[in-house]
C-alpha positions in Angstrom: 106.5 173.5 16.8 106.3 171.8 20.2 109.2 172.0 22.7 109.7 170.3 26.0 110.7 172.4 29.0 111.1 170.0 31.9 107.5 169.1 33.1 105.8 171.3 30.5 105.4 171.7 26.7 105.5 175.0 24.9 103.8 175.2 21.5 104.5 178.1 19.1 101.2 179.3 17.8 102.1 179.6 14.1 98.4 180.1 13.1 96.6 182.2 15.7 96.0 182.2 19.4 92.2 182.3 18.7 92.3 179.3 16.3 89.7 176.7 17.1 92.0 174.0 18.3 93.6 176.4 20.8 90.2 177.5 22.1 89.2 173.8 22.4 92.3 173.0 24.5 91.6 176.0 26.8 87.9 175.0 27.2 88.8 171.4 28.0 91.6 172.5 30.4 94.0 170.3 28.5 94.4 167.7 25.8 96.2 164.5 24.8 99.2 164.8 22.4 100.2 161.8 20.4 103.9 162.1 19.6 106.5 159.6 18.6 104.3 156.7 19.5 103.4 158.0 23.0 100.3 159.8 24.2 101.0 162.6 26.7 98.2 164.0 28.8 98.6 167.8 29.0 96.8 170.1 31.4 96.8 173.6 32.8 96.9 175.4 29.4 98.2 179.0 29.5 98.4 181.4 26.6 101.3 183.9 26.7 102.8 186.5 24.4 106.6 186.8 24.2 108.2 189.1 21.6 111.7 187.8 22.5 110.6 184.1 22.1 112.7 183.2 25.1 111.1 179.8 25.6 112.2 178.6 22.1 115.6 177.2 21.1 117.9 179.8 19.5 117.7 178.4 16.0 113.9 178.4 16.1 113.7 182.1 17.3 115.0 183.3 14.0 112.2 181.5 12.0 109.5 182.6 14.5 110.7 186.2 14.3 110.6 185.9 10.4 107.1 184.5 10.6 106.1 187.1 13.2 105.1 184.5 15.7 105.1 185.6 19.4 102.1 183.8 20.9 102.6 180.5 22.7 100.6 177.9 24.5 102.1 176.3 27.6 100.8 173.0 29.0 101.9 170.8 32.0 102.8 167.2 31.2 100.8 165.0 33.6 102.6 162.1 35.2 100.9 158.8 35.2 101.1 156.2 38.0 102.9 152.9 37.4 99.6 151.1 37.1 98.5 153.1 34.0 
């Protein structure tokens, strides 16, 4: 449940906001995400709670509401220089 929003990614926390992987990302101030054959460097993690699930696409909001998911992790997608 990862969704791109311009220069950031928003992850719906379908497990818990206090799960080990979330705490590891927060402690490391970011992470790498391997997706579709690309590795994205993510930084500036921010937890937030949104009962309306406004950051999610409309069709996803229904399922998240059904699952009672309203916690999210937002991360900035780091840009890499042309030499990397």
